[in-house]
Structures are given as structure tokens and as C-alpha cells.
C-alpha positions as CSV (number, residue, x, y, z in Angstrom):
1,X,18.8,17.5,-23.5
2,X,16.1,14.4,-22.0
3,X,13.6,15.5,-19.8
4,X,14.6,15.8,-15.4
5,X,14.1,12.2,-13.9
6,X,11.7,12.2,-10.6
7,X,12.9,11.2,-7.6
8,X,11.6,7.7,-7.1
9,X,11.9,7.6,-3.5
10,X,9.7,10.9,-3.3
11,X,7.7,9.3,-5.6
12,X,6.5,6.6,-3.6
13,X,6.4,8.3,-0.2
14,X,4.4,11.5,-1.8
15,X,1.0,11.9,-4.7
16,X,-0.4,15.3,-5.3
17,X,-3.9,16.0,-5.2
18,X,-5.8,17.2,-8.2
19,X,-5.6,21.1,-6.9
20,X,-1.6,20.9,-6.3
21,X,-1.3,19.0,-2.3
22,X,1.3,17.3,-1.2
23,X,0.1,14.1,0.4
24,X,1.9,12.1,2.6
25,X,1.3,8.8,5.2
26,X,1.4,9.3,9.2
27,X,4.5,7.9,10.2
28,X,4.9,5.5,13.8
29,X,2.0,2.8,12.1
30,X,4.7,-0.2,11.4
31,X,5.3,-2.0,14.4
32,X,5.3,-1.3,18.7
33,X,0.7,-0.8,18.2
34,X,0.1,-2.4,21.1
35,X,0.7,0.7,23.4
36,X,-1.4,2.8,20.8
37,X,-4.9,3.5,20.7
38,X,-7.0,2.2,18.6
39,X,-8.4,5.9,17.7
40,X,-4.5,6.8,17.2
41,X,-3.8,3.9,14.8
42,X,-7.1,4.2,12.9
43,X,-6.4,7.8,12.3
44,X,-2.4,7.1,10.8
45,X,-4.4,5.7,8.2
46,X,-5.7,8.8,6.9
47,X,-2.8,11.0,4.7
48,X,-1.9,14.4,5.8
49,X,-0.6,17.3,4.1
50,X,2.9,18.3,3.6
51,X,3.4,21.6,5.6
52,X,4.1,24.8,3.4
53,X,7.6,24.9,4.6
54,X,8.7,21.3,3.5
55,X,6.0,21.5,0.2
56,X,8.7,23.6,-1.9
57,X,11.3,21.5,-1.9
58,X,8.9,17.7,-2.3
59,X,7.3,19.6,-5.1
60,X,11.0,20.0,-7.1
61,X,12.0,16.0,-6.4
62,X,8.9,15.2,-7.8
63,X,9.1,16.6,-10.8
């Protein structure tokens, strides 16, 4: 039986760290940035950890 393929949409949006955490990019960074403070925009650059409730689901799709 062939290997299971990872879900390509998920693979592009999430990454797994060395310790096994699943990270994702922040939302709300793409447009309508004029009303958002520079500090807020700056913080969108950092990755955030996926919540425990969602991590199991994402992990299954990453393969």
C-alpha cells in the first residue's frame, strides 16, 4: 500500500517545530492596514502556536 499523502493546503499553512508544536501565521495582515497600529502589524509577523483543540486535526493532515 502506498504512503499517505499530506494535505497540500495544510502543509503550506502550518509547520511543525522540532519539539512538535504546530505553528501558523497570523491572520489580518493582508489589507486594511491603515487603521491598525504599527505595533499590531509588527506582531502579526510572528508565528503563533495552534491551539491544543485544533492541533490534533492539523497534525493528522500534515502527515
